[in-house]
C-alpha positions as CSV (number, residue, x, y, z in Angstrom):
1,X,29.3,10.0,-3.3
2,X,32.8,11.4,-3.9
3,X,31.8,14.7,-2.5
4,X,31.2,13.2,0.9
5,X,34.8,11.9,1.1
6,X,36.2,15.2,-0.3
7,X,34.5,17.2,2.4
8,X,35.3,14.8,5.3
9,X,37.6,16.0,8.1
10,X,40.8,13.9,8.1
11,X,41.0,11.4,11.1
12,X,44.3,12.8,12.3
13,X,42.8,16.3,12.5
14,X,39.6,15.0,14.3
15,X,41.9,13.2,16.8
16,X,43.4,16.5,17.9
17,X,40.1,18.0,19.0
18,X,39.2,18.1,22.6
19,X,36.5,15.9,24.1
20,X,33.0,17.3,23.2
21,X,34.5,19.9,20.8
22,X,32.2,20.5,17.9
23,X,33.4,21.2,14.4
24,X,31.5,24.2,12.9
25,X,33.4,24.6,9.6
26,X,36.6,23.6,7.9
27,X,38.5,24.5,4.7
28,X,41.5,23.2,2.9
29,X,44.7,25.3,2.5
30,X,48.0,24.3,0.8
31,X,49.5,23.7,4.3
32,X,46.6,21.6,5.5
33,X,43.0,22.0,6.8
34,X,41.8,24.8,9.0
35,X,39.1,23.7,11.4
36,X,36.8,26.1,13.3
37,X,35.2,24.5,16.4
38,X,33.1,25.9,19.1
39,X,36.3,26.5,21.1
40,X,39.1,27.4,18.8
41,X,40.6,27.7,15.3
42,X,42.7,24.6,14.7
43,X,45.6,25.3,12.3
44,X,47.4,22.9,10.0
45,X,50.5,22.8,12.2
46,X,48.4,21.3,15.1
47,X,48.1,24.6,17.1
48,X,44.7,25.6,18.3
49,X,44.0,29.3,18.6
50,X,41.3,29.9,21.2
51,X,38.7,32.3,20.0
52,X,39.2,34.7,22.8
53,X,42.9,35.0,21.9
54,X,42.3,35.8,18.2
55,X,42.8,39.6,18.2
56,X,41.7,40.2,14.6
57,X,40.7,38.2,11.6
58,X,40.0,39.3,8.0
59,X,39.8,37.9,4.6
60,X,41.9,39.2,1.8
61,X,43.0,38.1,-1.7
62,X,45.7,36.1,0.1
63,X,43.1,34.2,2.2
64,X,42.5,34.2,5.9
65,X,44.7,36.7,7.8
66,X,44.5,36.7,11.6
67,X,46.4,37.8,14.6
68,X,46.6,35.7,17.7
69,X,47.9,37.2,21.0
70,X,51.5,36.0,21.5
71,X,51.8,34.4,18.1
72,X,51.5,37.4,15.7
73,X,49.9,37.5,12.3
74,X,49.4,34.5,10.1
75,X,48.0,34.0,6.6
76,X,46.4,30.9,5.1
77,X,45.5,30.8,1.5
78,X,42.5,28.8,0.5
79,X,40.6,28.5,-2.8
80,X,37.3,27.6,-1.2
81,X,36.8,28.9,2.3
82,X,33.1,27.8,2.4
83,X,31.5,28.9,5.6
84,X,34.8,29.3,7.4
85,X,34.8,33.1,6.9
86,X,31.4,33.5,8.6
87,X,32.2,31.1,11.4
88,X,35.5,32.8,12.2
89,X,33.8,36.3,12.3
90,X,31.0,35.0,14.5
91,X,33.2,33.1,16.9
92,X,35.7,36.0,17.4
93,X,32.9,38.5,17.8
94,X,31.0,36.3,20.3
95,X,34.0,36.4,22.7
96,X,33.9,40.2,23.0
97,X,31.9,41.4,26.0
98,X,32.7,45.1,25.6
99,X,35.1,47.1,23.5
100,X,35.5,50.8,23.9
101,X,38.1,53.3,22.5
102,X,39.3,56.0,24.9
103,X,41.1,59.0,23.5
104,X,44.3,59.9,25.4
105,X,46.0,62.4,23.0
106,X,45.3,64.3,19.8
107,X,47.3,63.2,16.8
108,X,47.8,64.6,13.3
109,X,45.2,62.2,12.0
110,X,42.7,62.4,14.9
111,X,42.5,61.2,18.5
112,X,44.9,58.5,19.7
113,X,44.3,56.4,22.7
114,X,43.6,52.9,24.0
115,X,41.0,50.3,23.2
116,X,39.7,48.6,26.3
117,X,38.4,45.1,25.5
118,X,36.8,42.5,27.8
119,X,36.7,39.0,26.4
120,X,35.3,35.7,27.6
121,X,36.0,32.2,26.2
122,X,33.1,30.4,24.6
123,X,30.9,29.0,27.4
124,X,33.2,30.4,30.0
125,X,32.6,32.9,32.8
126,X,36.1,34.3,33.3
127,X,36.6,37.7,31.7
128,X,40.0,38.9,30.6
129,X,40.7,42.6,29.9
130,X,43.0,43.7,27.1
131,X,44.4,47.2,26.5
132,X,45.3,47.9,22.8
133,X,47.2,51.2,22.5
134,X,47.0,53.1,19.2
135,X,50.2,53.6,17.2
136,X,52.0,56.6,18.6
137,X,50.8,56.1,22.1
138,X,53.5,55.1,24.6
139,X,52.1,52.6,27.1
140,X,55.2,53.1,29.2
141,X,54.4,56.8,29.8
142,X,53.2,57.3,33.4
143,X,50.4,59.7,32.4
144,X,49.2,57.2,29.7
145,X,49.3,54.4,32.2
146,X,47.4,56.4,34.9
147,X,44.7,57.6,32.4
148,X,44.3,54.1,30.9
149,X,43.9,52.6,34.4
150,X,41.3,55.2,35.3
151,X,39.4,54.6,32.1
152,X,39.5,50.9,32.7
153,X,38.2,51.3,36.3
154,X,35.4,53.5,35.0
155,X,34.4,51.1,32.3
156,X,34.5,48.1,34.7
157,X,32.2,50.0,37.1
158,X,29.8,51.0,34.3
159,X,29.6,47.4,33.0
160,X,29.6,45.8,36.5
161,X,32.5,43.5,35.5
């Protein structure tokens, strides 16, 4: 029965979880376990990244690479991610209510613009809008701001949110 102990979530990690928070997957990394719950991705340093704040997540040869709003990009190596990869993808995707790219200018490599994204926390009702400007688009430009605001207003009206 050694496999049961090896796969068990450490007590100190379990103690950091919120009341009623369910563990969906976890995996070991050299810096400690990463734990995916129904609410957040819990990191080895004790920080919990709420799913609706995880901007992107991908798997590479280095391991899990993800970007959290306000915290930047982080990488966690892991030899055996188990089902963590699928859970991270599913949880992040589940928070996206709508995502639409709106071209604002033509660049050398195609249209550049803004991605309008509405996200909702798991089980929550509050929607937060995020504007992600493509590289080379100046969000401080008055024309860009005006066109982005108009596009956001149109999308909100179309979606009824």
